[in-house]
DORO-283863 format. One record per residue: z, y, x of N, C-alpha, C, O, CB in turn; residue in three letters. Coordinates in steps of 0.1 Angstrom, whole numbers, plus 5000, padded with zeros to 4 digits. Glycine has a CB too. Layout:
N
ZYXZYXZYXZYXZYXALA
...
This chain:
367
737519795687736519755678735219735686734819825694736319845666MET
734419635683733219605690732119705685732019735674732719465687MET
731419765695730319855692729119775687728719665693729919935705GLN
728519815676727319755670726319855668726519955661727719675657ILE
725119835674724019925672723119875661722819755660723119945685ASP
722619965652721819925641722619845631723719795634720519855645TYR
722119815619722719735610721719655602720519665604723619815600PHE
722219565593721319475586720319545577719219495574722119375578GLU
720619665572719719735564718519795571717419805566720419855557LYS
718719825584717619875592717719825606718119895616717620035593GLU
717519695608717619635622716419685631715419735626717519485621PRO
716719665644715719705654714619605655714919485659716419735667LEU
713419645651712219555653711119635658710619735652711819485639ASN
710519605670709519685676708719595686709219495691710019805683ARG
707519635689706719565699705919675707705619775702705719465692GLU
705619635719704919735728703419725725702919625720705219715743PRO
702619835729701219815729700819705738701219685749700519955734PRO
699919615733699519495740698819525753698919455763698619405732VAL
698119645754697519685767698519705778698319665790696619805765GLN
699719755774700819775784701419635787701819615799701919875778ASP
701519555777702219425779701519345789702219275797702319355765LEU
700219335789699519245799699319305813698719255821698119215793ILE
699919425815699919485828700719415839700619435851700319635828SER
701619325834702519245843702719105838702919085826703919325844SER
702619005847702818865843704218845838704418775828702518775855PHE
705218905844706618905840706919025832706619135837707618885852ILE
707519015820707719125812709019195816710119155811707819085796THR
708919285825710119365830710519475820711719505818709919415844TYR
709519535814709719645805709019625792708119535791709219785812ASN
709419695782708719685769708819555762707819515755707319735771ASN
709819475765709919345757710219375743710919475739711119255763ALA
709519295734709719325720711119295715711919225721708719235712TYR
711519355704712819335698712619285684711819335676713619475697ASP
713319175681713319115667714719085663715419005670712518985667ARG
715219155653716519135648716619135633715719185626717419255653ASN
717619065628717819055613719119135609719419145598717918915608HIS
719819185619721019255617721319345629720419385636722219165615GLY
722619385630723019475641723019405655722819285656724319535638GLY
723119495665723119445679724519465684724919575687722119525688ILE
725319355686726719365691726719385706725919325713727519245687PRO
727719465710728019485724729219395728730319445727728219635728HIS
728919275732730019175734730719205748730119265757729519035734CYS
731919155749732719175761732619055770732018945766734119205758GLY
733219065782733218955791734118835787734218735794733619005805SER
734918855776735818755771735118665761735818585755737018815765ASP
733818675760733018595751733218445753733318405765731518635752HIS
733318375742733518225743732418155735732018205724734918185738ILE
731918045741730917965734731617835731732117765740729617935742VAL
731717795718732317665714731217565712730117595707733217685702THR
731617435715730717325712731517225704732617175708730217255726VAL
731017195692731717115683730717025674729617015678732617195673ASP
731316965664730516885655730616735659731716695662729016925656GLY
729516665660729616525663729616495678728716445684728316455657ALA
730716545684731016525698732316465700733216465691730916665705VAL
732516395711733716325714734816425719736016405717733516225725LYS
734316535725735316635730734816775728733716815733735516615746LYS
735516845720735116985717735317075730736317055737735817045705GLU
734417165732734517255744734617395739734117435729733217235752LEU
735317475748735517615746735117675760736017675769736917655741SER
733917735761733417775774733417925775732817995767732017715775LEU
734017975786733918115790732718135797731918045801735218155798SER
732418265800731218295808731318245822730418195828731018445808LEU
732518245827732818185840732518035840731917985850734218215845ARG
732917965830732617825829731117805829730717715836733317765816ASP
730417875821729017855820728317885834727317825837728417945810LEU
728817975841728218005854728617915865727817885875728618145858LYS
729817855865730317775876730517625874730517555884731617835880THR
730617585862730917445859729617365858729617235859731617425846ARG
728517425857727217355855726117415865726217535868726717375840TYR
725217325869724117365877723317475870723017455858723317245881LYS
722917575877722117685871720617655873720217605884722517815877GLN
719817675862718417645863717717775859718117845850718017535853HIS
716617805866715717925862714417875858713717795865715618015874GLU
713917925847712617895842711818015838712418115834712717795829ILE
710518015839709618115834709118075821708517965820708518145844ALA
709318155811709118105797708618225788709218335789710318045791CYS
707618205781707118295771708018275758708118165753705618285768ALA
708518385753709318385740708518465730708218585733710718435742LEU
708118405719707318475709707918465695708518365691705918415710GLN
707618575688708018575674707218485666706018465669707918725668CYS
707818415656707018325647705918395640704918335636708018265637ALA
706118525638705118605631704118675640703418775636705818715623GLY
704018635653703018685662701618685655701218575650703018615675LEU
700918795655699518805650699518805634698518785628698618695655ARG
700718835628700718835614699718945608699118925598702118865609ARG
699619055615698719155611697319105609696619145600698719275621HIS
696919025618695518965617695418875605694418885598695218885630THR
696418795603696318705590696318795578695518775569697518615590MET
697118895578697218985566695919065564695419075553698319085568ARG
695319105575694119185574692819105571692019155563693919265587THR
692718995577691418915576691518795566690418745563691018875589PHE
692718755562692718635553693218685540692518685530693618535559LEU
694518725539695118755526696518825529697118795539695318635517LYS
697018895520698318965521699418855523699418755517698619055509GLU
700318895532701518805535702818875534702818995532701318745549VAL
703918805534705218865533705918875547706118765553706118785523SER
706218995552706818995565706419125573705519195569706618875573GLY
707219145583706919265592705519255598705019145601708019265604ILE
704819365599703419365603703319355618702819445624702819495598ASP
703719235623703619215638702119205642701319145635704319095642TRP
701819275653700519255659700519155670701019045668700119395665GLY
699919185682699819095693700819105703700819035713698419105699ASP
701819205701702719235712704119185710705019215717702919385713GLY
704319095699705619035697705918915706706118805701705819005682ALA
705818935719705918825728706418885741706119005745704618755730ILE
707218805749707618845763707518725771707718615767709018905763MET
707118745784707118635794708118665805707818755813705618615800ASN
709218595805710318635814710818515821710518405818711418705806CYS
711718545832712418435838713818435832714418545829712518455853THR
714318315829715618305823716518205831715918105837715518245808TRP
717818235833718618155842719918115835720518205829718818215855LYS
720317995836721617945831721717795831720817735836721818005816GLY
722717745826722917595825722017535815721717595805724417555823PRO
721617405817720917335807721817285796722917245798720217215814LYS
721317295784722117255772722517115773723617075769721317285759LEU
721617025778721916885779723116855788723816755785720616805784LYS
723216935798724416905807725716935800726716865802724316995820ASP
725717045792726917075784727216975773728316935771726717215778ILE
726116925766726316825756726716695762727516615756725016815748LEU
726216665774726716535780728216545783728816445782725916515793ASN
728716655787730116675790730916655777731916585776730416805796GLU
730416705766731116695753731016555748731916505741730416795743ALA
729916485751729816345746729416345732730116395723731116265749GLY
728316275729727816285715728116155707728116045713726316305715MET
728416175694728616065685727516035677727515945668729816095677GLU
726316105679725116065672724116005683724016055694724416195666ILE
723515895679722615835688721315925688720815965678722215685683ILE
720815945700719716045702718516005693717916095688719316055716ILE
718215875693717015835685717215855670716115865663716815685688GLU
718315875665718515905651718116055649717916125658720015885647GLU
718116095636717716225633718916315635719616345625717116235618THR
719116365647720216455650719716595653718516615656721016405661GLY
720516695652720116835654721216905662722416865662719916905640HIS
720817015668721817095675721617235669720517295670721517105691VAL
722717285663722617415656723317525665724317495671723317405642ALA
722717645665723217755672723617865662723017875652722117815682PHE
724717935665725118035656725718155663726318145673726217975646ALA
725618265656726218395660726818455648726218475638725218495667CYS
728118485648728918535637729318685638730018735630730118455634TYR
728818755649729318885651728918985640729719075637728818935664TYR
727718975635727219075625726619005613726118895614726219165632THR
726719075602725919035590724419055593724019135601726419115578LYS
723618975586722218985587721619005573722319005563721518855594VAL
720319025573719719075560719918975549720119015537718319105562GLN
719818845552719818745541720918645542720918545536718518675541ASP
721918675551723018575552724218655559724118775563722618455561ASP
725318585560726518655566726518635581727418695588727818595560ASP
725718545586725618525600724218475603723418445594726718415605TRP
723918465617722518425620722618285627723518265636721818525629TYR
721718205624721718075631720318005630719418045623722717985625GLY
720217895638719017815638719317685645720317675651717817895645GLY
718417595644718617465651717317405656716217435652719317365641SER
717517305665716417225671716817085670718017055667716117275685ILE
715916995672716216855672717116815684717016875695714916765672SER
718016725682718816675693718016615704718316625716719916575688LEU
716916545701716116485711715516595720715416575732715016405704SER
715116705714714516815722715616875731715316895743713916925713ARG
716816885726717916945734718216855746718716905756719116965725ALA
718116725744718516635755717516595765717716525774719116515748MET
716216635762715216605772715316695784715316815783713816625765ARG
715416635796715516715808714316805810714416915814715716625820ASP
713116755807711916835809711616935798710617005799710716745810ASP
712516935788712317045777712917175782712617275776713016995764ALA
713817175792714317295798715017385789714917515790713217365805ASP
715717335779716517415770717817465778718517385783716917345757VAL
717917595779719117645786719917745778719417795768718617715799ILE
721117775783721917885778721717995788722417995798723417845776LEU
720918095785720518195794721618295796722118355786719218265790ALA
722018325809722918435812722218545819722718655819724018375821LEU
721018515824720218615831718818615826718218515821720218595846GLU
718218735826716818755822716118845833716618955836716718835808MET
715118785839714418855850715318895862715219005867713718975845ASN
716218805865717118815877718318905875719118935884716318875887GLY
718518955862719719045859720418985847719818915839719219185857LYS
721719025845722418975833721619025821721119135821723819035833PRO
721718945811721018985798721619125794722719155796721318885787LEU
720719205787721219325781721619295766721319185761720219445782ASN
722219385760722719365746721519335737721619245728723419485741ALA
720419405739719319385730718819245730718319195720718219485733ASN
718919185741718319045743719418935744719118835750717419045755HIS
720618965739721518865737722718855746723518755745720918735738GLY
723018955754724218955763725418915754725718975744724419085770TYR
726218825760726218775773725518635775725318595786727618755778PRO
725118575764724518445765723618415752724018445741725518325766VAL
722418365755721618325743720918195746720718155758720518435741ARG
720618115736719817995737718418035741717918135735719917905724ALA
717817955750716417975752715717835751716117735758716118025767ILE
714817825741714217695738712717715740712017755731714517655723VAL
712217675752710817705755709917635746710117515741710617655769PRO
708817705743707717645734708017655720707017625712707517505738GLY
709217685716709617685702709717835697710017925705710917615699ILE
709417855684709517995679710818065683711818005683709417985663ALA
710618195686711818265691713018275682714118295687711318405694GLY
712718255669713918255660714918155662716018165657713318245646CYS
714618045670715617945673716317975686717317905688714917805674ARG
715918065694716618105706717618215703717518325705715618155717SER
718718165697719718255691720418335702720918285712720818175683VAL
720518465699721218565708722718575705723118525694720518705706LYS
723418625714724918645713725518515708726318515699725218755703TRP
725118405715725518275711727018245711727618265721724818165719LEU
727518205700729018175699729318035696730417985700729618265688GLN
728417965690728717825686727517735687726417765683729317825672ARG
727817615692726817505693727317385686728417335689726417475708ILE
726617335676727217225668726217115667725017125664727517275653THR
726616995671725816875670726116815656727216795652726216765681VAL
725016795649725116755635723916675630722916665637725316875626GLN
724116605619723016515614722016595606720916535602723616415605GLU
722216725603721216795595720916925602721616965612721816835581THR
719816995598719417115604720517225601721317205592718117165599GLU
720417335607721317445604721117485589720017475584720917575613SER
722217515583722117555569721917715567722017765556723317515561ASP
721717775578721417925578720217955570719217875570721417985592ASN
720118065564719018115556717718105564716718065558719218255551PHE
717818145576716518165584716018025589714918015594716818255596TYR
716817925588716317785591715817725578714817645578717417695597GLN
716417755567716117685554715017755545714217695539717317665546GLN
715117895546714217975536713418075543713018175537715118035526TYR
713118055555712218145563711618065574712017955577713018275568ASP
710618125581710018075593709517925590709817835598711018075604TYR
708817915579708117785576706717815572706417915566708917715565LYS
705817725576704417735572704317665558704017545557703417665582ILE
704517745548704417695534703017665530702017715536705017805524LEU
702817565521701517535516700917645509701517735504701517405508PRO
699517635508698817745501699217775487698917875481697317715502ALA
699817665480700217685466701317785465701617835454700617545461GLN
702117805476703217905475702618045477702318085489704317875486ALA
702318115466701618245467702518365466702118475468700618245456ILE
703818345462704718455461706118395461706318275462704518535447ASP
707118485460708518435461708918335451709618235454709418555460GLY
708418345439708718255428708118115430708818015430708318305414GLU
706818105433706217975435706717915448706517795450704717995435THR
707217995458707617935470708917855469709217775477707818045481ALA
709717885459711017825457711017675458711917615464711717865444LYS
710017615452710017465452709617405465709817285468709017415441GLN
709017485474708517435486709417455498709317385508707217505490TYR
710317555497711217575509712017445513712017415524712217685505TRP
712617375503713417255507712617145513713117055520714117205495PRO
711317135510710517015514709517055526708816965530709716965503ILE
709517175530708617215541709417215554710417275555708017355538THR
708817155565709517155578709717295583708817375582708817065588PRO
710817315590711017445597710017445609709817355615712517455602ALA
709517565611708617595622709417575635710417635637708017735622LEU
708917485644709517465657708417505668708317615672710017325659GLN
707617405672706617435683705617535678705117525667705917305687ASP
705417635686704417735683703017685687702917605697704717865690MET
701917725680700617675683700017735695700417845700699717695671PRO
698917675700698117735711697517865706697217875694697017635716ILE
697417955715696918095710696318165722696518135733698118175704ASN
695518265718695018365728694618485720694318485708693718305736SER
694718605727694318725721693518805731693618795743695518805716ILE
692618895725691918995733692719125733692819185722690419015727VAL
693219165744694019285745693119405748693419515744695019275756ALA
692119385757691219495761689719435760689419345767691519545775ILE
688919495751689119625744689919595730689919475726687819685740PRO
690419695725691119685712690119705700689019755703692219785710GLN
690419665688689619695677689219835676690019925679690319645664ASN
687919865672687419995669687220085681686920205680688320065659ASP
687320025693687020105705685620145707684720075702687620035718GLU
685320255713684020295717683920275732684720325740683720445714VAL
683020195737682920155751681620205756680520185751682919995752ILE
681720285767680520335774680320245786681120235795680720485779THR
679120175786678820075796678320135809677720245808677819975791LEU
678720075820678020125833676620075833676219995824678820065845PRO
675820115843674420075843674119925843673119885837673820135856PRO
675019845849674819705850675119635837674919515836675519645861ASP
675819705827676119645814677319555814677619495804674919565810GLY
678019545826679219455826680519525821680619645823679419415841ASN
681319445815682619505810683619395812683419275810682519545795PHE
684819435816685919335819686819325806687519425803686719385831GLU
686819215800687719175789689019115794688919035803686919085779VAL
690119155788691419105792692219055780692019105769692119215800LYS
693118965783694018915773695018825778695218805790693218855762GLY
695718755769696718655773696418525764695818535754698218695771TYR
697018415769696918285762698118205763698918225773695618205767ALA
698418125753699718055752699417905749698517875741700718115742LEU
700117805755699917675751700617635738701517705733700417575762PRO
700317515733701017465722702417405726702417325736700217345715TYR
703517455720704817395722705117355737705117445746704917275714GLY
705317225739705617175752704417115759704617035768706717075751ASP
703217155755702017085761701217175770700017165771701117035749GLN
701917275776701317355786701117295799701617175802702117485788GLY
700517365809700017505807698717515801698017415798700017565821PRO
698317635798696917665794696017635805696217675817696817815789VAL
694917555802694017515813692717585813692017595823693817365812THR
692317645801691017715801691117825790691617795779689917615798LYS
690517935792690218035782688718065783688118085794691118165784VAL
688118075771686718105771686518235762687318265753685817995765GLU
685418305765685118435758683718435753682818385760685418555768VAL
683518485741682218495735681918635731682718705725682018395724SER
680618685733680218815729679118805718678518905714679818905740THR
678718685715677618665705678018585693677218505688676418595712ASP
679218615688679718545676680018405677680018325667678718565666GLY
680318355689680618215692679518125695679618005695681418165680GLY
678318175696677118095700677218045714676817935717675818175698GLU
677718125723677918085737679218135742679718235737676718135746SER
679718065752681018095758681018095773680318025779682118005753TRP
681818195779681918195794683418175797684318215789681418325800ILE
683718115809685018095813685718215818685118295826685117985823ASN
686918245814687718355819688418305832688618185834688718405809ALA
688918405840689618375852691118405850691418505843689118455864LYS
692018325855693418355854693918435866693418425877694218225853PHE
695018515863695618585874696318485883696618375879696618695869SER
696518525896697218435906698618395901698918275902697318505919GLU
699318485895700718455890700618355879701418265877701418575886GLU
699518365870699418275859699118135864699618035858698218325850SER
698418125875698117985880699417915885699417795885697117995892LYS
700417995888701617935893702717935883703917905885702118005906ARG
702417985871703418015861704217895855705317915850702818085850GLY
703517775854704217665849703917645834703117725828705717675850GLY
704417535828704017485815704517575803703917575793704517355813LYS
705517655806706117735795705617885794705817955785707617735796TRP
704917925804704418065805703118085798702317995796704418105820SER
702918215796701518255791700618255804701118245815701518395784TRP
699318275802698418315813697818445809697518475797697318205815VAL
697618525819696818655818695418625823695318565834697518775825LEU
694418665815693118625819692118745818692418845811692518515809TRP
691118735826690018835825688718765825688518655830690118935838THR
687718835819686318785819685418895820685418995812686118695806ALA
684418895830683418995831682218945822681618845825683019015846SER
681919035812680918995802679819095802680019215805681518975788VAL
678619055798677519145796677519185781677419095772676119075800GLN
677519315778677519355764676219435762675719495770678719455762LEU
675719415749674519485745675019605737676019595729673619395737SER
674219715737674619835730674419815715673519745711673819955735ARG
675219885708675119875693676519895687677519925693674619745689GLY
676519885673677819905666678219765660677519675659677620005655LYS
679519765655680119655649680019525657679819415652679419635635GLU
680219545670680219425679681619365679682619425676679819475694LYS
681619235683682819155683682919075696681919035702682919065671ARG
684119055701684418965712685518865708686518905702684919055725ILE
685218735711686218635707686818575720686218575731685518525699PHE
688018515719688618435729689118305723689518305711689718515737SER
689118195731689718075726690318005738689818015749688717985719ARG
691417925736692117865747692217715745692117665734693517925748ALA
692417645757692717505757693917475766694117545776691417425762VAL
694817385762696017355771695917215776695017135773697317375763ASP
696917185784697017055791697016935781696616825784698217045800ALA
697516965769697516855759696216845751696116755742698616885749GLY
695216925755693916915748693916995735692916985727693616775745GLY
694917075732694917155720694017275721693817325732696417205717ASN
693417305710692417415709692817505697693417465688691017365708THR
692317635698692517725687691717685675690617625676692317865691GLN
692217735663691517705651690517815647691017925645692617685640ASP
689217785647688317885643688417935628687918035625686917835645PRO
689017845620689217875606690717855602691017765595688317795597ASN
691617945606693017925604693317935589692718005582693918025612PRO
694417865585694817875571695817985569696518025578695417735567SER
695918025557696818135552698218065548698217955543696318215541TRP
699318135551700518095545701318225541701218325548701418005555ASN
702218205532702918325526703618405536703618535535703818275515LEU
704318345545705118425555704318465567704818545575706318335559ARG
703118425568702218475579702718435592702618515602702218625578GLY
703218315593703718265606702718155612702018095605705118195605VAL
702818145625702018045632700518065632699717975633702317915626GLY
700118195631698618225631698018195645698518245655698418365626TYR
696918125645696318095658694818085657694218005664696917965664ASN
694218175649692718185649692318235663693118285671692218275638GLY
691018235665690418285677690918425680691118505670688918285677TYR
691218455692691418595696690218675693689118625694691918615711GLY
690418805689689218875685689419025686690519075683688818845671GLU
688419095691688319245691687119275682686019235685688219305705SER
687319355671686319375661685819525661686419615667686819345648ARG
684719535655684119675652684019755664684419875664685019745641ASN
683519705675683319775687682019855687681019805682683419685699LEU
682019975692680820045694680520055709681320105717681020195689THR
679419995713679019985727677820085729676820075722678519845731ILE
678020175738677020285741676720295756675920385760677420415735GLN
């Protein structure tokens, strides 16, 4: 019998302190965990099937995935759709969902075959330009709101060579561990982590999105009129599933409510991370303000961040002059290669997903 850790009633969900998270460009330790059910310990006999609107169904072993296709390695930030939900809940309005802070993200290297190479072997019966989808599924364990977990992306995204969608067999140079999807998980750069399905068993080419609960009735930016579970019912079917994640940045150091003792020169080093919008990376600029947004200074990127590529986060620092006093605030805002900027006045949504207001550290005491 397969070993399963945790269960759908109490799945493993946790994030590291963000100060620890930004200590390394690559997240080797303390990667966040997001689950809707148990964590299966799969064996080496695991099989991934490819079916649906294909000319030839495939049944792929781990050996097939490793040896039949060219292996690609990408550096990619993977983030929960509810990243910064705590901020939305605290400063805008109550939301529904786990109280994720700024640590529900990891920046890792992932290695495996490209999904497009596998789909090309299967041969598709849907014309790419049409509205096609690729659905991912795992059936090993029940989840909180369904009997299985799944998600989907557009067929056009899956087939773009520069979209770098892979079936990851390795994470940071080692085989995936059980928590993060061993033996194989989908990795869809730039898109909400909920679509990067772990313990992947099935890939289906189809004309519609996945019919799984988490594609249809969760992880959507509902309109403001959806204020509770009852009023949301009419909007779930007509609201697009969240795919590309928005541009974002956060202030990791200092944290809210900190007391800062300044050196004689009044300088303080602010630190954080920033993320591009979807596939429009990399982040090209981060600015920091200590006067409520009246003026901004440019932050500097770490050397690894400069080489990280379009899918990675950047780690940034800014040396700022702080004035002594109470209830001080520090803001951050980012720009990416696509010209996207953070929203100074973000909107509320019931599920608290896709929040990308300015990064902020509040209620600081400077002495």
